[in-house]
N, C-alpha and C positions, 0 to 999 in steps of 0.2 A: 519603262515605266509601268505601272498597274494599270489594269482595266477598272471598269466601273465597279466590279465585285471585289476588287482589292488583289494584293499580291501575296502569295504565300513565301515566307521567308524562313529558312532553317538555319540555325547557328549551332556548330559545334563548340561548346563552352566545356573547357576541361574534359572530363569523361561524359559529359551529359549532351543531350541533343535536345534543343528547345525550339518550338515551331511556333510561328507567329503568322497572322493574317492582317495585313495592314491595308487600309483603304485611305482614300483622300481624307474623309471626315477625321479619322483618328489622327493621321499625320497633321492635318491643318489645326486641329486641336492642341496637340503637342507644342506646335510652333507658336500658337497664339498664347499658351499658358506660360512659356518661358519668360522669365524676367531676369534682369541682372542679379537680383539677390534671391532667386527662387528658380533653381534648376533641378534639384533631386526629386520634389514632389511631381513636377510635370513628367520627368523621365520615369518615375515609378508608375505614375497613371497611365502613360502611354503604353508601357510593357504590359501591365496588367489588363488593359483594355483590348490588347491585340494578341496575348498569348493564347496558344491552344488550350483548351480546358484540361486536357491530360497532362500538360506540362506546368501547369500553374505552381504546383509544390516545389518543383525543381527550380523554377524561376525565383520564388520566394526565398529559396535558400540563398541564391546569389544576391538577391536584393538586400537581405539581412546582412550580408558581407560588404555592402557598399558600392555594389558594382551597377547601380542603375543608370548613371550617366554612361558608363562604357558600353553597356549593353544597348541602350537606347541609340547611342551613336552608330553602332553597328547596323542596327535595324533600319534606322532612318536613312543611312547611306545606301543600304541595299535598296530600300524602297525608291528613294529618288537619288540616282547616281550623280556624280558631279557633271556639270554642264560647263563645256568650254565657252567662254565668252571673251570677245576683245572688242576694243573701241576702233572703228574705222577712222583712219586719219585722213 
């Protein structure tokens, strides 16, 4: 999990490297914006809010190809890995 300053996440996407810095505010905003009929805009917003400024143009190229949900999924999973939960019987 990330500290208060956020977590640096680097994705290798095709031949490109895209860096992100995700904190709880950005992650929670992404989760709160997601609606059953609105997923692409929140994914775009989340990625654009957290991308390293030098990688913004590269990211925009992938967003223009429709990869917002895919990339946001990788970034959010890396920020908050799966938690194993079970019900005690």
